[in-house]
C-alpha positions as CSV (number, residue, x, y, z in Angstrom):
1,X,140.8,61.2,134.0
2,X,142.5,64.2,135.6
3,X,143.7,65.4,132.2
4,X,140.4,65.1,130.5
5,X,138.2,67.0,132.9
6,X,140.0,70.4,132.4
7,X,139.5,70.0,128.6
8,X,135.7,69.5,128.9
9,X,135.5,72.4,131.3
10,X,137.5,74.6,128.8
11,X,135.4,73.5,125.9
12,X,132.2,74.3,127.8
13,X,133.6,77.8,128.7
14,X,134.4,78.3,125.2
15,X,131.0,77.4,124.1
16,X,129.4,79.9,126.5
17,X,131.8,82.6,125.4
18,X,130.8,81.8,121.7
19,X,127.2,82.0,122.7
20,X,127.6,85.4,124.3
21,X,129.5,86.7,121.3
22,X,126.8,85.7,119.0
23,X,124.1,87.3,121.1
24,X,122.9,90.7,119.6
25,X,122.8,93.7,121.7
26,X,119.9,96.2,121.9
27,X,121.7,98.3,119.3
28,X,122.3,95.4,117.1
29,X,118.6,94.5,117.0
30,X,117.8,98.3,116.4
31,X,120.3,98.3,113.5
32,X,118.7,95.2,112.0
33,X,115.3,96.7,112.3
34,X,116.4,99.9,110.6
35,X,117.8,97.8,107.7
36,X,114.6,95.7,107.5
37,X,112.4,98.9,107.4
38,X,114.8,100.7,104.8
39,X,114.7,97.7,102.4
40,X,111.0,97.4,102.8
41,X,110.2,101.0,102.1
42,X,112.7,101.0,99.4
43,X,111.1,98.1,97.5
44,X,107.6,99.8,98.0
45,X,109.1,103.1,96.6
46,X,110.8,101.6,93.6
47,X,107.6,99.6,92.6
48,X,105.5,102.9,93.2
49,X,107.7,104.6,90.8
50,X,107.5,101.9,88.3
51,X,103.6,102.2,88.4
52,X,104.1,106.0,87.9
53,X,105.4,105.3,84.4
54,X,102.6,103.0,83.3
55,X,99.5,105.0,84.2
56,X,97.3,103.6,81.5
57,X,97.0,99.9,82.5
58,X,97.2,100.8,86.1
59,X,94.1,103.1,85.9
60,X,92.3,100.8,83.6
61,X,92.4,98.1,86.4
62,X,91.4,100.6,89.1
63,X,88.4,101.9,87.2
64,X,87.2,98.5,85.9
65,X,84.7,97.9,88.8
66,X,83.0,101.2,87.5
67,X,82.4,99.8,84.0
68,X,79.6,97.6,82.6
69,X,82.1,95.0,81.3
70,X,83.3,94.0,84.8
71,X,82.8,90.2,85.3
72,X,80.4,90.5,88.3
73,X,78.1,92.9,86.2
74,X,77.8,90.4,83.4
75,X,75.7,87.9,85.6
76,X,72.2,87.5,84.6
77,X,69.9,90.2,86.1
78,X,72.8,92.6,86.7
79,X,73.2,95.7,84.9
80,X,75.5,98.4,86.4
81,X,77.9,101.0,85.5
82,X,78.8,104.4,87.2
83,X,80.5,107.6,86.4
84,X,83.0,109.6,88.7
85,X,83.4,113.3,89.0
86,X,86.3,115.4,90.3
87,X,85.4,118.4,92.5
88,X,88.9,119.2,93.8
89,X,91.6,120.8,91.7
90,X,94.4,118.6,92.8
91,X,92.5,115.4,93.5
92,X,93.5,113.7,90.3
93,X,97.2,114.2,90.9
94,X,97.1,113.0,94.5
95,X,94.9,110.0,93.3
96,X,97.5,109.3,90.8
97,X,100.2,109.1,93.5
98,X,97.9,107.2,96.0
99,X,97.1,104.5,93.6
100,X,100.8,104.0,92.6
101,X,101.9,103.7,96.2
102,X,98.9,101.3,97.0
103,X,99.8,99.0,94.0
104,X,103.5,99.2,95.0
105,X,102.7,98.0,98.4
106,X,100.5,95.2,97.2
107,X,103.2,94.0,94.8
108,X,106.0,94.3,97.4
109,X,104.1,92.5,100.1
110,X,106.0,89.1,99.7
111,X,109.2,91.0,99.9
112,X,108.1,92.8,103.0
113,X,107.1,89.6,104.4
114,X,110.3,87.9,103.7
115,X,112.2,91.0,105.4
116,X,110.1,90.5,108.5
117,X,110.8,86.9,108.6
118,X,114.6,87.4,108.3
119,X,114.2,89.9,111.2
120,X,112.3,87.6,113.6
121,X,113.8,84.1,112.7
122,X,117.1,84.4,114.7
123,X,114.9,84.7,117.8
124,X,113.2,81.4,117.2
125,X,114.2,77.8,118.1
126,X,114.7,75.4,115.1
127,X,111.3,73.7,115.7
128,X,109.6,77.1,115.7
129,X,111.3,78.2,112.7
130,X,110.0,75.5,110.5
131,X,106.4,76.1,111.5
132,X,106.8,80.0,111.5
133,X,108.4,79.8,108.0
134,X,105.5,77.9,106.7
135,X,103.2,80.7,108.0
136,X,105.2,83.4,106.2
137,X,105.1,81.4,103.0
138,X,101.4,81.0,103.3
139,X,100.8,84.7,104.1
140,X,101.5,86.1,100.6
141,X,99.0,83.7,98.9
142,X,96.3,84.5,101.4
143,X,96.9,88.2,101.0
144,X,96.5,88.1,97.3
145,X,93.5,85.9,97.7
146,X,92.0,88.5,99.9
147,X,92.8,91.2,97.5
148,X,91.1,89.3,94.7
149,X,88.0,88.7,96.7
150,X,87.8,92.4,97.8
151,X,88.4,93.5,94.1
152,X,86.2,91.0,92.2
153,X,83.5,90.4,94.8
154,X,83.1,92.8,97.7
155,X,84.0,96.1,95.9
156,X,81.3,95.8,93.1
157,X,78.8,94.7,95.5
158,X,79.3,97.6,97.7
159,X,79.4,100.0,94.7
160,X,76.0,98.6,93.5
161,X,74.7,99.1,96.9
162,X,75.8,102.7,97.4
163,X,75.0,104.0,93.9
164,X,71.6,102.6,93.7
165,X,70.7,103.5,97.4
166,X,68.6,106.8,97.7
167,X,66.4,108.2,100.3
168,X,64.6,110.3,97.9
169,X,64.0,110.4,94.0
170,X,65.0,114.1,94.1
171,X,68.5,113.2,95.1
172,X,71.0,112.1,92.3
173,X,74.1,110.4,93.3
174,X,77.2,111.8,91.9
175,X,80.3,109.9,93.2
176,X,83.5,111.8,93.6
177,X,87.0,110.4,92.8
178,X,88.2,110.7,96.4
179,X,85.3,108.7,97.8
180,X,85.8,106.0,95.3
181,X,89.5,105.9,96.3
182,X,88.5,105.5,99.9
183,X,86.2,102.7,99.2
184,X,88.6,101.0,96.9
185,X,91.4,100.9,99.5
186,X,89.4,99.6,102.3
187,X,87.6,96.9,100.1
188,X,90.8,95.7,98.4
189,X,93.8,96.4,100.6
190,X,92.1,95.9,104.0
191,X,90.4,92.7,103.1
192,X,93.7,91.4,101.9
193,X,95.0,92.1,105.4
194,X,92.1,90.3,107.0
195,X,92.8,87.3,105.0
196,X,96.2,87.0,107.0
197,X,94.2,85.7,110.0
198,X,95.2,81.9,109.3
199,X,98.8,83.0,109.2
200,X,98.5,84.7,112.7
201,X,96.9,81.5,113.9
202,X,99.5,79.2,112.5
203,X,102.2,81.3,114.3
204,X,100.5,81.3,117.5
205,X,99.9,77.6,117.3
206,X,103.5,77.0,116.5
207,X,104.6,78.9,119.5
208,X,102.1,76.8,121.7
209,X,99.8,79.7,122.5
210,X,96.6,78.3,120.9
211,X,95.5,74.9,119.8
212,X,92.7,73.4,117.8
213,X,90.5,72.8,120.8
214,X,90.7,76.5,121.8
215,X,89.5,77.5,118.4
216,X,86.8,74.9,118.3
217,X,85.4,76.4,121.6
218,X,85.4,79.8,120.1
219,X,83.3,78.6,116.9
220,X,80.0,80.0,118.3
221,X,81.5,83.4,119.1
222,X,83.7,83.5,115.9
223,X,80.7,83.8,113.5
224,X,79.4,86.8,115.5
225,X,82.7,88.5,115.5
226,X,83.0,87.9,111.7
227,X,79.6,89.5,111.2
228,X,80.6,92.6,113.2
229,X,83.8,93.0,111.2
230,X,81.9,92.6,108.0
231,X,79.3,95.2,109.1
232,X,82.1,97.7,109.8
233,X,83.8,97.1,106.5
234,X,80.9,96.8,104.0
235,X,77.6,98.7,103.8
236,X,74.9,97.8,106.4
237,X,72.8,95.8,104.0
238,X,72.6,92.2,104.8
239,X,73.6,90.9,101.3
240,X,77.0,92.6,101.0
241,X,77.7,91.7,104.7
242,X,77.3,88.0,104.2
243,X,79.2,88.2,101.0
244,X,82.3,89.2,103.1
245,X,81.3,87.2,106.1
246,X,81.2,83.8,104.4
247,X,84.9,83.8,103.2
248,X,86.0,85.3,106.5
249,X,84.3,82.4,108.5
250,X,85.8,80.1,106.0
251,X,89.3,81.4,107.1
252,X,88.5,80.7,110.7
253,X,87.7,77.2,109.8
254,X,90.8,76.7,107.6
255,X,92.7,78.2,110.8
256,X,91.4,75.3,112.8
257,X,92.8,72.8,110.3
258,X,96.2,74.5,110.5
259,X,96.3,74.5,114.3
260,X,98.0,71.6,116.1
261,X,96.0,69.2,118.3
262,X,98.1,69.5,121.4
263,X,97.3,71.7,124.4
264,X,98.5,75.3,124.4
265,X,101.6,76.2,126.5
266,X,99.8,79.2,128.1
């Protein structure tokens, strides 16, 4: 017995020293964050550069919601198309760059999410890693689903509302290129980000911060909050607001299913 106790103590000391050696300092974390940001920005830049060399299919997709052959405009009773004008000398050049960067960011989204996961995963316990990894895997699918909803549903509905709305017959709507780009970005990219809500809830649930019962108690407030968000993003007409509000509330209900049933830790 006297010979074994010092060995156990020595083993424990070695384990503690090993744990201290594996711990990252503040500068190590900063260096890891710098690497994550650099690789993410590089991926977006390379993909944006790729889109700069294929402008024709890129702008066909961007301007498709303005043409009469867009899928939503083929529905019975819907007849819509619009023309864009340019009133700024350099607007088309910067529009070209903005669209390329936006498409590069959308296409690089899974890689950026993976880089974020690699950065935060060392700080998690094994049980937390499994749940959070599922959330990160789910995030890309939800983001692209939100982009699709914004592009094929919300954006054309908003275009029809804004173009056809008029306070007087003497005013003719002429839509500029810059205003279309602003609406395109908010309706497509921002809605894609809003669809990340279930991912956030899944992460918070895996960390024990929220649970299913908490979200169920917030149901009566959730629909009102969703309507307020939809009113800020879309035009003020009730139809387009409900077009966005319904999938957003569906995401809230989906988040409830993703949550665990246990009590939150805080």
